[in-house]
PATI-798217 format. One record per residue (C-alpha): x, y, z; residue in one letter. Coordinates in nm, 2 decimals. Layout:
# PATI-798217
+--------+--------+--------+-----+
:      X :      Y :      Z : res :
+--------+--------+--------+-----+
:      X :      Y :      Z :   A :
...
+--------+--------+--------+-----+
This chain:
# PATI-798217
+--------+--------+--------+-----+
:      X :      Y :      Z : res :
+--------+--------+--------+-----+
: -20.08 :   9.76 :  12.09 :   M :
: -20.14 :   9.52 :  12.38 :   G :
: -20.18 :   9.78 :  12.66 :   K :
: -20.18 :  10.15 :  12.57 :   P :
: -20.08 :  10.26 :  12.92 :   T :
: -19.84 :   9.97 :  12.98 :   G :
: -19.53 :  10.19 :  12.97 :   F :
: -19.67 :  10.40 :  13.25 :   M :
: -19.80 :  10.12 :  13.46 :   E :
: -19.50 :   9.88 :  13.45 :   Y :
: -19.14 :   9.95 :  13.51 :   R :
: -18.86 :   9.79 :  13.31 :   R :
: -18.74 :   9.47 :  13.46 :   E :
: -18.43 :   9.30 :  13.32 :   D :
: -18.32 :   8.94 :  13.36 :   R :
: -18.16 :   8.85 :  13.69 :   A :
: -17.78 :   8.88 :  13.67 :   T :
: -17.54 :   8.69 :  13.90 :   A :
: -17.31 :   8.92 :  14.11 :   A :
: -16.97 :   8.98 :  13.95 :   P :
: -16.78 :   8.81 :  14.23 :   A :
: -17.00 :   8.50 :  14.20 :   Q :
: -17.00 :   8.46 :  13.82 :   R :
: -16.62 :   8.49 :  13.77 :   I :
: -16.59 :   8.14 :  13.92 :   A :
: -16.67 :   7.98 :  13.59 :   D :
: -16.74 :   8.04 :  13.22 :   F :
: -17.12 :   7.97 :  13.24 :   G :
: -17.38 :   8.22 :  13.12 :   E :
: -17.48 :   8.43 :  13.42 :   F :
: -17.83 :   8.56 :  13.34 :   H :
: -18.16 :   8.39 :  13.43 :   S :
: -18.50 :   8.44 :  13.27 :   E :
: -18.79 :   8.62 :  13.43 :   L :
: -19.11 :   8.42 :  13.50 :   P :
: -19.35 :   8.41 :  13.21 :   V :
: -19.60 :   8.65 :  13.36 :   Q :
: -19.34 :   8.91 :  13.43 :   Q :
: -19.20 :   8.88 :  13.08 :   R :
: -19.55 :   8.94 :  12.94 :   Q :
: -19.57 :   9.26 :  13.13 :   L :
: -19.24 :   9.37 :  12.97 :   Q :
: -19.41 :   9.32 :  12.63 :   G :
: -19.70 :   9.53 :  12.75 :   A :
: -19.46 :   9.83 :  12.79 :   R :
: -19.42 :   9.86 :  12.41 :   C :
: -19.62 :  10.15 :  12.27 :   M :
: -19.64 :  10.04 :  11.91 :   N :
: -19.52 :  10.39 :  11.81 :   C :
: -19.65 :  10.55 :  11.49 :   G :
: -19.29 :  10.56 :  11.37 :   V :
: -19.12 :  10.26 :  11.54 :   P :
: -18.76 :  10.37 :  11.54 :   F :
: -18.66 :  10.05 :  11.71 :   C :
: -18.70 :   9.86 :  11.38 :   Q :
: -18.58 :  10.14 :  11.15 :   S :
: -18.22 :  10.20 :  11.03 :   D :
: -18.17 :  10.39 :  11.36 :   F :
: -18.24 :  10.07 :  11.55 :   G :
: -18.24 :   9.72 :  11.42 :   C :
: -18.01 :   9.62 :  11.13 :   P :
: -18.25 :   9.32 :  11.07 :   L :
: -18.56 :   9.55 :  11.08 :   H :
: -18.72 :   9.31 :  11.33 :   N :
: -19.10 :   9.36 :  11.37 :   L :
: -19.05 :   9.45 :  11.73 :   I :
: -19.39 :   9.61 :  11.82 :   P :
: -19.57 :   9.31 :  11.66 :   E :
: -19.40 :   9.04 :  11.86 :   W :
: -19.40 :   9.25 :  12.18 :   N :
: -19.78 :   9.26 :  12.15 :   D :
: -19.80 :   8.88 :  12.11 :   E :
: -19.57 :   8.84 :  12.41 :   V :
: -19.81 :   9.05 :  12.62 :   F :
: -20.11 :   8.84 :  12.52 :   H :
: -19.92 :   8.51 :  12.57 :   G :
: -19.94 :   8.42 :  12.21 :   N :
: -19.58 :   8.27 :  12.20 :   W :
: -19.63 :   8.08 :  11.88 :   G :
: -19.74 :   8.40 :  11.69 :   H :
: -19.46 :   8.60 :  11.85 :   A :
: -19.22 :   8.33 :  11.73 :   L :
: -19.36 :   8.36 :  11.37 :   D :
: -19.32 :   8.73 :  11.36 :   R :
: -18.97 :   8.71 :  11.51 :   L :
: -18.84 :   8.45 :  11.27 :   L :
: -18.98 :   8.64 :  10.97 :   K :
: -18.67 :   8.88 :  10.99 :   T :
: -18.42 :   8.70 :  11.21 :   N :
: -18.34 :   8.33 :  11.18 :   A :
: -18.11 :   8.33 :  11.48 :   F :
: -18.26 :   8.53 :  11.77 :   P :
: -18.09 :   8.30 :  12.02 :   E :
: -17.77 :   8.47 :  11.91 :   F :
: -17.87 :   8.83 :  11.89 :   T :
: -18.08 :   8.80 :  12.21 :   G :
: -17.75 :   8.73 :  12.39 :   R :
: -17.48 :   8.93 :  12.21 :   V :
: -17.64 :   9.22 :  12.03 :   C :
: -17.57 :   9.56 :  12.19 :   P :
: -17.95 :   9.63 :  12.15 :   A :
: -17.94 :   9.94 :  11.92 :   L :
: -18.32 :   9.90 :  11.91 :   C :
: -18.34 :   9.99 :  12.28 :   E :
: -18.12 :  10.30 :  12.22 :   S :
: -18.36 :  10.41 :  11.95 :   A :
: -18.67 :  10.33 :  12.16 :   C :
: -18.90 :  10.63 :  12.18 :   V :
: -19.00 :  10.53 :  12.54 :   C :
: -18.64 :  10.62 :  12.64 :   G :
: -18.66 :  10.97 :  12.52 :   L :
: -18.86 :  11.12 :  12.80 :   Y :
: -18.72 :  10.98 :  13.12 :   G :
: -18.86 :  10.63 :  13.09 :   E :
: -18.65 :  10.32 :  13.05 :   A :
: -18.65 :  10.18 :  12.70 :   P :
: -18.85 :   9.86 :  12.63 :   I :
: -18.65 :   9.55 :  12.71 :   S :
: -18.65 :   9.44 :  12.34 :   V :
: -18.34 :   9.22 :  12.35 :   R :
: -18.46 :   9.02 :  12.66 :   D :
: -18.81 :   8.98 :  12.51 :   N :
: -18.65 :   8.85 :  12.19 :   E :
: -18.44 :   8.59 :  12.37 :   L :
: -18.74 :   8.49 :  12.58 :   A :
: -18.95 :   8.42 :  12.27 :   V :
: -18.70 :   8.19 :  12.11 :   I :
: -18.60 :   8.01 :  12.43 :   E :
: -18.97 :   7.96 :  12.52 :   Y :
: -19.01 :   7.81 :  12.17 :   A :
: -18.73 :   7.56 :  12.22 :   Y :
: -18.85 :   7.47 :  12.57 :   A :
: -19.21 :   7.41 :  12.46 :   H :
: -19.15 :   7.23 :  12.13 :   G :
: -19.25 :   7.52 :  11.90 :   L :
: -18.92 :   7.47 :  11.70 :   I :
: -18.86 :   7.17 :  11.48 :   S :
: -18.66 :   7.11 :  11.16 :   P :
: -18.84 :   7.19 :  10.84 :   H :
: -18.64 :   7.07 :  10.54 :   P :
: -18.75 :   7.22 :  10.20 :   P :
: -19.01 :   7.00 :  10.03 :   E :
: -18.86 :   7.06 :   9.68 :   V :
: -18.49 :   7.10 :   9.58 :   R :
: -18.39 :   7.32 :   9.29 :   T :
: -18.10 :   7.10 :   9.18 :   G :
: -17.86 :   7.40 :   9.23 :   K :
: -17.56 :   7.37 :   9.46 :   K :
: -17.41 :   7.65 :   9.67 :   V :
: -17.09 :   7.66 :   9.86 :   A :
: -17.07 :   7.89 :  10.16 :   V :
: -16.72 :   7.96 :  10.28 :   V :
: -16.72 :   8.06 :  10.65 :   G :
: -16.97 :   7.96 :  10.91 :   S :
: -16.99 :   8.28 :  11.11 :   G :
: -17.32 :   8.48 :  11.14 :   P :
: -17.32 :   8.59 :  10.78 :   A :
: -17.24 :   8.25 :  10.64 :   G :
: -17.50 :   8.08 :  10.86 :   L :
: -17.77 :   8.33 :  10.76 :   A :
: -17.69 :   8.29 :  10.39 :   A :
: -17.68 :   7.91 :  10.41 :   A :
: -18.01 :   7.91 :  10.60 :   D :
: -18.20 :   8.12 :  10.35 :   Q :
: -18.06 :   7.94 :  10.05 :   L :
: -18.14 :   7.61 :  10.19 :   N :
: -18.50 :   7.72 :  10.27 :   R :
: -18.52 :   7.82 :   9.90 :   R :
: -18.44 :   7.46 :   9.80 :   G :
: -18.08 :   7.49 :   9.70 :   H :
: -17.83 :   7.23 :   9.82 :   S :
: -17.59 :   7.42 :  10.05 :   V :
: -17.25 :   7.31 :  10.18 :   T :
: -17.08 :   7.52 :  10.44 :   V :
: -16.70 :   7.51 :  10.46 :   F :
: -16.52 :   7.60 :  10.78 :   E :
: -16.15 :   7.59 :  10.85 :   R :
: -16.18 :   7.55 :  11.23 :   D :
: -16.27 :   7.22 :  11.39 :   D :
: -16.62 :   7.33 :  11.47 :   K :
: -16.88 :   7.54 :  11.28 :   P :
: -16.99 :   7.87 :  11.41 :   G :
: -16.70 :   8.10 :  11.33 :   G :
: -16.71 :   8.41 :  11.55 :   L :
: -17.01 :   8.27 :  11.73 :   L :
: -16.82 :   7.96 :  11.83 :   M :
: -16.47 :   8.09 :  11.90 :   Y :
: -16.48 :   8.47 :  11.89 :   G :
: -16.74 :   8.53 :  12.17 :   I :
: -16.67 :   8.38 :  12.51 :   P :
: -16.88 :   8.11 :  12.65 :   N :
: -17.03 :   8.32 :  12.93 :   M :
: -17.18 :   8.56 :  12.67 :   K :
: -17.29 :   8.29 :  12.43 :   L :
: -17.29 :   7.93 :  12.55 :   D :
: -17.15 :   7.70 :  12.28 :   K :
: -17.43 :   7.46 :  12.34 :   A :
: -17.66 :   7.72 :  12.19 :   V :
: -17.45 :   7.74 :  11.87 :   V :
: -17.43 :   7.36 :  11.85 :   T :
: -17.81 :   7.34 :  11.89 :   R :
: -17.87 :   7.57 :  11.59 :   R :
: -17.61 :   7.39 :  11.38 :   I :
: -17.78 :   7.06 :  11.45 :   G :
: -18.11 :   7.20 :  11.34 :   R :
: -17.96 :   7.33 :  11.02 :   M :
: -17.81 :   6.99 :  10.95 :   E :
: -18.15 :   6.83 :  11.01 :   A :
: -18.29 :   7.07 :  10.75 :   E :
: -18.03 :   6.96 :  10.49 :   G :
: -17.74 :   7.20 :  10.53 :   V :
: -17.41 :   7.02 :  10.51 :   Q :
: -17.11 :   7.14 :  10.72 :   F :
: -16.75 :   7.05 :  10.64 :   I :
: -16.50 :   7.16 :  10.90 :   T :
: -16.12 :   7.17 :  10.90 :   G :
: -16.13 :   7.27 :  10.53 :   F :
: -15.92 :   7.58 :  10.43 :   D :
: -16.02 :   7.70 :  10.08 :   V :
: -15.72 :   7.94 :  10.07 :   A :
: -15.54 :   7.70 :   9.84 :   A :
: -15.60 :   7.79 :   9.48 :   Q :
: -15.68 :   7.43 :   9.39 :   S :
: -15.95 :   7.42 :   9.65 :   A :
: -16.10 :   7.75 :   9.53 :   A :
: -16.09 :   7.64 :   9.16 :   A :
: -16.26 :   7.31 :   9.26 :   R :
: -16.54 :   7.49 :   9.44 :   L :
: -16.61 :   7.71 :   9.14 :   M :
: -16.62 :   7.40 :   8.92 :   Q :
: -16.84 :   7.19 :   9.14 :   V :
: -17.09 :   7.45 :   9.27 :   Y :
: -17.33 :   7.68 :   9.09 :   D :
: -17.24 :   7.97 :   9.32 :   A :
: -16.99 :   8.04 :   9.60 :   V :
: -17.06 :   8.28 :   9.89 :   V :
: -16.75 :   8.41 :  10.07 :   L :
: -16.83 :   8.49 :  10.44 :   C :
: -16.48 :   8.48 :  10.59 :   C :
: -16.50 :   8.78 :  10.82 :   G :
: -16.26 :   9.06 :  10.87 :   A :
: -16.00 :   8.89 :  11.09 :   R :
: -15.69 :   9.08 :  10.99 :   E :
: -15.59 :   9.25 :  11.32 :   P :
: -15.50 :   9.61 :  11.33 :   R :
: -15.14 :   9.67 :  11.44 :   T :
: -15.03 :   9.89 :  11.73 :   V :
: -14.70 :  10.09 :  11.73 :   P :
: -14.52 :   9.94 :  12.02 :   V :
: -14.14 :   9.91 :  12.05 :   E :
: -14.00 :   9.57 :  12.10 :   G :
: -14.15 :   9.22 :  12.05 :   S :
: -14.25 :   8.93 :  12.27 :   S :
: -14.42 :   8.59 :  12.24 :   R :
: -14.65 :   8.72 :  12.52 :   D :
: -14.80 :   8.99 :  12.30 :   M :
: -15.11 :   8.81 :  12.17 :   V :
: -15.39 :   8.91 :  11.93 :   Q :
: -15.72 :   8.92 :  12.12 :   A :
: -15.91 :   8.68 :  11.88 :   L :
: -15.63 :   8.42 :  11.91 :   D :
: -15.65 :   8.45 :  12.28 :   Y :
: -16.03 :   8.42 :  12.30 :   L :
: -16.03 :   8.13 :  12.05 :   T :
: -15.78 :   7.93 :  12.26 :   E :
: -15.97 :   8.02 :  12.58 :   A :
: -16.29 :   7.88 :  12.44 :   T :
: -16.13 :   7.56 :  12.31 :   K :
: -15.98 :   7.51 :  12.66 :   A :
: -16.33 :   7.56 :  12.82 :   V :
: -16.49 :   7.31 :  12.58 :   L :
: -16.21 :   7.05 :  12.64 :   A :
: -16.21 :   7.11 :  13.02 :   S :
: -15.84 :   7.19 :  13.01 :   R :
: -15.60 :   7.47 :  13.09 :   E :
: -15.56 :   7.72 :  12.81 :   S :
: -15.23 :   7.72 :  12.63 :   A :
: -15.23 :   8.10 :  12.66 :   C :
: -15.37 :   8.14 :  13.01 :   S :
: -15.36 :   8.45 :  13.22 :   A :
: -15.33 :   8.25 :  13.54 :   R :
: -15.09 :   8.41 :  13.78 :   G :
: -15.00 :   8.70 :  13.53 :   K :
: -15.03 :   9.07 :  13.52 :   D :
: -15.25 :   9.12 :  13.21 :   V :
: -15.26 :   9.44 :  13.00 :   V :
: -15.54 :   9.48 :  12.74 :   V :
: -15.51 :   9.73 :  12.45 :   I :
: -15.85 :   9.85 :  12.33 :   G :
: -16.20 :   9.96 :  12.44 :   N :
: -16.45 :   9.76 :  12.24 :   G :
: -16.65 :   9.45 :  12.30 :   D :
: -16.35 :   9.23 :  12.22 :   T :
: -16.13 :   9.41 :  12.48 :   A :
: -16.41 :   9.37 :  12.74 :   T :
: -16.42 :   8.99 :  12.66 :   D :
: -16.05 :   8.97 :  12.71 :   C :
: -16.08 :   9.14 :  13.05 :   V :
: -16.35 :   8.91 :  13.16 :   A :
: -16.17 :   8.60 :  13.03 :   T :
: -15.84 :   8.70 :  13.20 :   A :
: -16.03 :   8.75 :  13.53 :   V :
: -16.18 :   8.40 :  13.51 :   R :
: -15.85 :   8.25 :  13.42 :   Q :
: -15.69 :   8.38 :  13.74 :   G :
: -15.49 :   8.69 :  13.64 :   A :
: -15.33 :   8.87 :  13.94 :   V :
: -15.41 :   9.21 :  13.78 :   S :
: -15.58 :   9.34 :  13.47 :   V :
: -15.52 :   9.69 :  13.31 :   T :
: -15.71 :   9.81 :  13.01 :   Q :
: -15.55 :  10.08 :  12.80 :   L :
: -15.79 :  10.32 :  12.63 :   V :
: -15.67 :  10.59 :  12.39 :   R :
: -15.97 :  10.82 :  12.42 :   K :
: -16.04 :  11.05 :  12.71 :   P :
: -16.29 :  10.94 :  12.98 :   A :
: -16.65 :  11.02 :  12.88 :   P :
: -16.75 :  11.36 :  12.99 :   G :
: -17.09 :  11.50 :  13.11 :   P :
: -17.20 :  11.62 :  12.77 :   A :
: -17.56 :  11.55 :  12.68 :   A :
: -17.60 :  11.23 :  12.47 :   P :
: -17.72 :  11.24 :  12.12 :   V :
: -18.03 :  11.03 :  12.03 :   W :
: -18.01 :  10.74 :  11.94 :   P :
: -17.77 :  10.69 :  12.23 :   Y :
: -17.60 :  10.36 :  12.13 :   H :
: -17.43 :  10.32 :  12.47 :   S :
: -17.21 :  10.63 :  12.47 :   R :
: -17.22 :  10.68 :  12.85 :   S :
: -16.89 :  10.49 :  12.91 :   G :
: -17.05 :  10.29 :  13.19 :   A :
: -16.86 :   9.98 :  13.28 :   P :
: -16.95 :   9.67 :  13.08 :   D :
: -16.96 :   9.32 :  13.23 :   Y :
: -16.58 :   9.27 :  13.21 :   G :
: -16.50 :   9.59 :  13.39 :   Q :
: -16.76 :   9.51 :  13.66 :   E :
: -16.59 :   9.18 :  13.72 :   E :
: -16.24 :   9.33 :  13.72 :   A :
: -16.35 :   9.59 :  13.97 :   A :
: -16.51 :   9.32 :  14.19 :   A :
: -16.19 :   9.12 :  14.20 :   K :
: -15.93 :   9.40 :  14.21 :   F :
: -16.12 :   9.68 :  14.37 :   G :
: -16.11 :   9.93 :  14.08 :   H :
: -16.21 :   9.99 :  13.72 :   D :
: -15.93 :   9.85 :  13.50 :   P :
: -15.95 :  10.12 :  13.24 :   R :
: -15.67 :  10.38 :  13.20 :   L :
: -15.80 :  10.66 :  12.97 :   Y :
: -15.58 :  10.87 :  12.73 :   E :
: -15.33 :  10.59 :  12.76 :   T :
: -15.13 :  10.39 :  12.50 :   R :
: -14.86 :  10.13 :  12.51 :   A :
: -14.53 :  10.25 :  12.38 :   T :
: -14.28 :   9.97 :  12.46 :   G :
: -14.23 :   9.61 :  12.58 :   L :
: -13.98 :   9.50 :  12.85 :   V :
: -13.87 :   9.14 :  12.83 :   T :
: -13.62 :   8.92 :  13.02 :   D :
: -13.33 :   8.73 :  12.87 :   E :
: -13.55 :   8.45 :  12.75 :   A :
: -13.79 :   8.69 :  12.57 :   G :
: -14.07 :   8.66 :  12.82 :   A :
: -14.27 :   8.98 :  12.88 :   L :
: -14.22 :   9.14 :  13.22 :   T :
: -14.35 :   9.49 :  13.18 :   A :
: -14.51 :   9.74 :  12.94 :   V :
: -14.42 :  10.11 :  12.91 :   T :
: -14.73 :  10.33 :  12.88 :   I :
: -14.79 :  10.69 :  12.81 :   D :
: -15.09 :  10.86 :  12.99 :   T :
: -15.16 :  11.21 :  12.87 :   A :
: -14.79 :  11.27 :  12.81 :   G :
: -14.66 :  11.10 :  13.13 :   Q :
: -14.46 :  10.79 :  13.07 :   S :
: -14.43 :  10.50 :  13.32 :   R :
: -14.38 :  10.12 :  13.33 :   T :
: -14.64 :   9.88 :  13.46 :   I :
: -14.59 :   9.50 :  13.52 :   P :
: -14.72 :   9.27 :  13.25 :   A :
: -14.68 :   8.90 :  13.18 :   G :
: -14.94 :   8.90 :  12.90 :   L :
: -15.03 :   9.17 :  12.66 :   L :
: -15.36 :   9.13 :  12.46 :   L :
: -15.41 :   9.35 :  12.16 :   V :
: -15.78 :   9.42 :  12.09 :   A :
: -15.73 :   9.72 :  11.86 :   A :
: -15.99 :   9.62 :  11.60 :   G :
: -15.95 :   9.48 :  11.25 :   F :
: -15.81 :   9.61 :  10.93 :   S :
: -16.01 :   9.40 :  10.69 :   G :
: -16.04 :   9.05 :  10.54 :   A :
: -15.75 :   8.81 :  10.54 :   E :
: -15.60 :   8.80 :  10.19 :   T :
: -15.53 :   8.43 :  10.12 :   P :
: -15.90 :   8.34 :  10.05 :   V :
: -15.95 :   8.65 :   9.83 :   A :
: -15.63 :   8.57 :   9.64 :   A :
: -15.73 :   8.21 :   9.59 :   A :
: -16.05 :   8.33 :   9.41 :   F :
: -15.86 :   8.60 :   9.22 :   G :
: -16.02 :   8.89 :   9.42 :   L :
: -15.83 :   9.20 :   9.53 :   T :
: -15.94 :   9.37 :   9.85 :   P :
: -15.99 :   9.75 :   9.84 :   D :
: -15.78 :  10.00 :  10.05 :   G :
: -15.98 :   9.91 :  10.36 :   K :
: -15.94 :   9.53 :  10.33 :   G :
: -16.29 :   9.48 :  10.19 :   R :
: -16.39 :   9.26 :   9.90 :   I :
: -16.54 :   9.49 :   9.63 :   P :
: -16.89 :   9.39 :   9.50 :   T :
: -17.11 :   9.49 :   9.21 :   G :
: -17.44 :   9.67 :   9.16 :   A :
: -17.64 :   9.41 :   9.35 :   D :
: -17.42 :   9.47 :   9.65 :   G :
: -17.29 :   9.12 :   9.68 :   F :
: -17.16 :   8.98 :   9.35 :   S :
: -16.78 :   9.00 :   9.30 :   T :
: -16.58 :   9.04 :   8.98 :   E :
: -16.58 :   8.66 :   8.95 :   R :
: -16.91 :   8.54 :   8.81 :   E :
: -17.09 :   8.32 :   9.05 :   G :
: -16.88 :   8.43 :   9.35 :   V :
: -17.04 :   8.65 :   9.61 :   F :
: -16.92 :   8.81 :   9.93 :   A :
: -17.11 :   8.91 :  10.24 :   A :
: -17.07 :   9.01 :  10.60 :   G :
: -16.76 :   9.16 :  10.75 :   D :
: -16.56 :   9.04 :  10.45 :   M :
: -16.76 :   9.28 :  10.23 :   R :
: -16.83 :   9.58 :  10.46 :   R :
: -16.57 :   9.56 :  10.73 :   G :
: -16.60 :   9.45 :  11.10 :   A :
: -16.94 :   9.51 :  11.24 :   S :
: -17.21 :   9.36 :  11.47 :   L :
: -17.35 :   9.01 :  11.46 :   V :
: -17.70 :   9.15 :  11.37 :   A :
: -17.54 :   9.34 :  11.07 :   V :
: -17.37 :   9.02 :  10.96 :   A :
: -17.70 :   8.83 :  10.98 :   L :
: -17.87 :   9.10 :  10.77 :   A :
: -17.59 :   9.08 :  10.52 :   E :
: -17.61 :   8.70 :  10.49 :   G :
: -17.99 :   8.72 :  10.43 :   R :
: -17.96 :   8.99 :  10.17 :   A :
: -17.67 :   8.81 :   9.99 :   C :
: -17.88 :   8.49 :   9.98 :   A :
: -18.14 :   8.69 :   9.78 :   R :
: -17.88 :   8.80 :   9.53 :   A :
: -17.75 :   8.45 :   9.49 :   V :
: -18.10 :   8.31 :   9.44 :   D :
: -18.17 :   8.57 :   9.18 :   L :
: -17.85 :   8.48 :   9.00 :   F :
: -17.94 :   8.11 :   9.01 :   L :
: -18.31 :   8.12 :   8.93 :   E :
: -18.35 :   8.45 :   8.74 :   G :
: -18.61 :   8.55 :   9.00 :   Y :
: -18.64 :   8.53 :   9.38 :   T :
: -18.90 :   8.51 :   9.65 :   N :
: -18.66 :   8.55 :   9.94 :   L :
+--------+--------+--------+-----+
């Protein structure tokens, strides 16, 4: 422990955040880092608990060694902090931006009226300090095993698996059907939450270490799947759980769009400096859902110039009941998207106990309004764009079918005793495709664990 009384002497201080009315002017990241000395004091607040729940199953899916690198941050040993951080998490620049910080919810310091340790910000500070000061450089493996592995999908699980297998010395090729690698990190998360230059930077480092990326390649064709199994010693499927959950709404309209499709097109437009083909500009926007994806849709629509944004939430508004530890953000406080909508329109966009029941369209089929039901009361609100962020029902079936795999009743790919091998020998599955939609940190943990199973299959033993 760096300073036993640190949590009593220093208050929590978060990164500076641009005001909502200011940051909606563009799609840039809107947080700025603390000065180094102030960041070190945030590391000093960590108590190095006897039972560090922050890195347990209650907290971090990756089991990050949080007290260890917080201590190094406090003492200014950034290189040592980086070593401890990278031991369990190869991509802290991603989790430091988009993880909901379950570790902070589980922090013992937050149990007794104190603010939790700023773990996520400390994590991001370590990796960005390392990049800025030349502590990060490519390290290709010195020896290759002669084994070849194909990773299908370049989201967090695919990247984590590819990184670990490459470090082990296997020759790894990552196949991605989009035009850029990164999967959910590139196109599913808006640029203001995760700047795509950060993703590109990491991909470039992986390429320098020997990982090959092939984009615009859809393996759903059976001939492609058969070819992969013939050419590669192992295949790892990390295609996510992108099958959207349907909502029971009467009617249809071309202006009813799935959230991930909307966010993907929005990001492509930002990267190309053009207007989105599915822009909210000048439209009344209705968003169905209450998760992170719904919040991203709200924030994106505000930036695109929507004239109004309404978010439909099925559940009742959070009540005053005492929270259960670990808290995991159960307060119902507005997220960044709701803050921005309130700054622009003057009110929280969420309507609780509300569901969409029908669509109203004009003669040309364009959406003009949505019929909603709020606690039994029906009414119609204007809408020119309806975004469905109701979650996902599992993996898309074409890739599974191409490899002769049958998803279970929840759309997941069944795996064997090791947790990752499928019924096809040499074919493995990890991430959302195996366990269902979850967090980026969970997907990273899945990819790392799957790499270990693949390495054991290829070599008969593993040191991963």
